[in-house]
C-alpha positions, -999 to 999 in steps of 0.1 A, spaced: 108 138 -668 133 115 -686 150 89 -665 173 62 -678 161 26 -672 179 10 -643 193 -18 -664 208 6 -690 222 26 -661 239 -5 -647 252 -18 -680 264 13 -697 284 45 -694 273 79 -708 296 91 -736 277 123 -745 243 137 -753 232 147 -788 202 168 -796 177 140 -787 197 109 -777 220 100 -749 249 80 -763 259 52 -740 288 27 -742 278 -9 -734 302 -22 -708 312 -53 -728 347 -51 -742 341 -80 -766 322 -57 -790 324 -20 -799 288 -13 -789 269 19 -782 232 25 -773 212 55 -783 184 64 -758 161 93 -768 160 115 -737 123 118 -736 99 104 -710 77 73 -714 90 61 -748 87 24 -755 84 22 -793 99 41 -822 64 53 -832 60 69 -797 84 97 -809 71 129 -823 76 134 -860 103 159 -853 121 137 -828 118 107 -850 137 126 -878 164 137 -853 168 102 -838 172 86 -873 198 113 -882 216 106 -849 214 69 -855 229 73 -890 257 95 -876 266 71 -849 266 41 -872 289 59 -896 313 69 -868 314 34 -854 320 18 -888 348 43 -895 364 40 -861 364 2 -859 365 -10 -895 337 -34 -889 328 -63 -913 291 -55 -906 272 -30 -885 243 -44 -865 215 -21 -854 185 -31 -833 157 -17 -812 144 -48 -794 131 -37 -760 121 -72 -748 143 -70 -716 144 -32 -712 111 -16 -723 125 20 -726 131 29 -763 168 24 -771 188 16 -802 218 -7 -802 246 0 -827 273 -27 -827 304 -30 -848 307 -67 -858 337 -87 -870 339 -122 -886 362 -132 -857 342 -117 -828 329 -138 -799 294 -142 -814 298 -141 -852 276 -147 -871 249 -149 -844 235 -119 -826 255 -107 -796 227 -114 -771 229 -146 -751 264 -155 -763 288 -159 -734 293 -135 -706 301 -98 -709 337 -89 -703 336 -55 -687 362 -28 -697 389 -19 -673 385 16 -660 413 28 -682 399 11 -713 364 23 -706 377 59 -705 397 54 -737 368 39 -756 343 65 -744 367 93 -753 375 79 -787 338 76 -796 328 109 -780 355 128 -798 346 113 -831 309 122 -826 317 157 -814 338 163 -845 309 159 -869 
């Protein structure tokens, strides 16, 4: 049975579920940042996905990246599936800007997260969720 890793559960908010992936909003207002988590048990690596799920996850990743780029007008889209701290397979999609808090370095390990206010968290989740639902 699928269960979201405790660290992802603590650091994110569920926006919506697609066919395979849960789409989560990272609670760091410095960056427009979502995380896709295939809702399948015991996945650590991309090659652990079935061929069918792999195809769907890649399509969902593409869709999410396009939506994030369009919504936020990013200078660069960052995508990564690291898993060094959280072993559960998950894919980060981050809209980056030349004037953001970490540019041009990766977002990890740069400063402390600035959580969204409850109101801003709801607004950002709704914005992204509505855009993804419209496709």
